[in-house]
Steps between C-alpha positions, in 0.01 A plus 500: 500500500615684810580871498700699753348844544749786533563672830217747563330635816181313402667168415475324839129581541414406145666157531328444838162592351458803726353833383773711344560807289752474218616819329586485130864607442422526131247786546603793279407864495277559198512125440196525271729655238757217518575417132564139595137436589312286251187722523428875462274739691310581181353149515309596813325777309430254215331261749291779639377586149426131435294479816298803383444337161385173659259673740183480282559126447565441869178677585310286251645178639481597870191705589640569847745742330223729374545761775877510430438519122688178438803574718625243756585720795518480880462738787776673688401493867666699775569255785392733781360234737716215378824687553427522874436125518832445324688734736560769238328788677817707564553802278824365358299242308365779279184395318410137440276383216369168372478448121210262499575270203358221714162636399566546127202423277501209253760284675515621862874543506790702353525230232205659326740773392731256323304186410197682359726743309705231332199289399309793356806632320562158349134486391530844336811401309342174384185682383701760312705227331185325382336823381221491757627822657654785304766710676317777688164331436225415743669281759167356617481283187721263698194414705305416183417160350770506231780574748365251755491228231865575426604501866318173571751326271791613721619443858651727757728318742678612820685359804392640832486472877150641480425870427665527156318185399175656613554822305613325182223241518229762561626720217543215253153358564343843475617524138423137415847350508560153636712541815738269678658588836786291639480536880781430747449294812475824702187620322191525720216270414242784483698661221502174310125461555428855380690438176328168439158662535605746225575209263879531544698178487718480809806272504627436854871431556639343814795732483576869534426799281807467279393150399144614419638778275736268321221251421287779356790626292581154359137439402480835323826444311356176362169648382478820291137553601607560863608845611714485816488783753854478629521638854877454502574696184203699376552869442127524413410399856769728643373811325139413570588536864713807445201713397380482859764764579315786328180395683679523836665829405163656431354366828794630704458842342128496580590413864730803519816292507817665373775268370851639456844483666365663816180294501605142422263227390552143629316220322478146635416229242435129579719291265458158355692449175525880472299601195225695676718681757771554241262658253346727763842596635628584153196712425539691826871566441411625150266758657666594826866413436717483813221641721336156475655233719371157391529189718394144435374288790512120518435216750795392710508153335438629142717809449590421136574859397704570814723191478564539128571872508707468820707223335612723215504188280431503129319166512175506696529394863204329661391492864582130502861582412546675830322248719149652519192285436260726303211410735263782581134573553545786255421298188548788264857532615596132519759537228846353521667690213432850380468622143843558335343783295367675812828451682685674217258791494490543881879490557548880474149594616393288801581652837489161680302201613362413841360174626211419732382202708177320411339564839533877446308471176195377693542761772497777238207341315296512823607861570415616148150351515414599856632858484416616148301217339778427249459137388819323410653158453816422699754568228348844436577631850880455482576869425369612841846427647655767275466817706645332809802374307572838345425731793632293795730214403880537489507420129221746436694771677803409294292540187376840616854614553634362177223659293501839676163440666589559863260749651256473209287203613230713656440638147501154343209299354484123533287300258427137587394322181245237596472245220206258547201401705173608343411152369590300814192291595338615824567172685867516408521868598345428838766241561771755418339745741476243777870419464593865500280572805659212694848626421423851603337381825809295581743792451 
């Protein structure tokens, strides 16, 4: 179908696939308390408690988590050298940090926070139902022979462009489940190869992400032994991601960062279908309220959250509906249609969405590696455009004025959430670097 987007200052640039900043007219003061939301802030605390309960099992299954006592966490890095390369050295950019989820243990991407969480929570529930684990009992029995024999009779399935498939496949195999990952045509071959080496069955689809998810869902509905991790609808995934907010809050406090009305916090989150950035954004709003300004970022040809939320439509709008082609080097964000669940939750909470060109992803990848040795894949770099949009662009200035932020930007903190990169093979990463270097040299 064809959809006519409403009149908006960002409309012309969005339709022409040029970088743009769209501001959400549905953003509400104290939106986290909106009674119409289908979720509640208390669920963030519940997820945090669940992560703590799972920690001994995670440490047993993944020895690399020993130093963190079973917690899947990433560093918060102040971008002192990188900000100069990006042109953010002026005082009115405040402080700029990188949340390095691209280097997360276990799965090497932000998807470890969601995919691992849902698989392990499903395993816990299954073990309790079969009497292998008693409520409050030793969670590490899930790594024992009896639990593994049970899990081996069941399958975990998921549809993915890459990183969610990696996290779900890794987690499922660690516990002994059979795992099937339906991959879209955009998925990188190295991600397929890594899953195959782990004993995960990978089903390739010559179509986009939405098709891969639908095939996984249909298979699961036809077979009760298959548990489907539903990236479009799963609250379990969403709240697995949301627990990252308390981790960031503690890191900001340790860095001496104050967050309040006079010291605003801007967070830039790469967005595919929306579950990971939505969960993180929700968790941050639950902690910091209106002092947290959350933005999604998407490729110019794949802005599924932007076009749907801009449309104001009840039925999901895809990028194809507005004439965009969903082609991007950012495989993790090659999604034509966002999650309806995430769209509903984000309507009163999301400050806006900005879009970026593919070439800039490689420029920023090169800058991150050469200035501060931050290793990323292209889709993970998208948030680096955020400070420029907010501090300097006409729409950013309009946002500052509308939210009472004028004159406060020197006291602001910008957090660029980088979402993947640790597992990229060296040969592939060198190709990324070479492309970025060539683009920077040609500027």
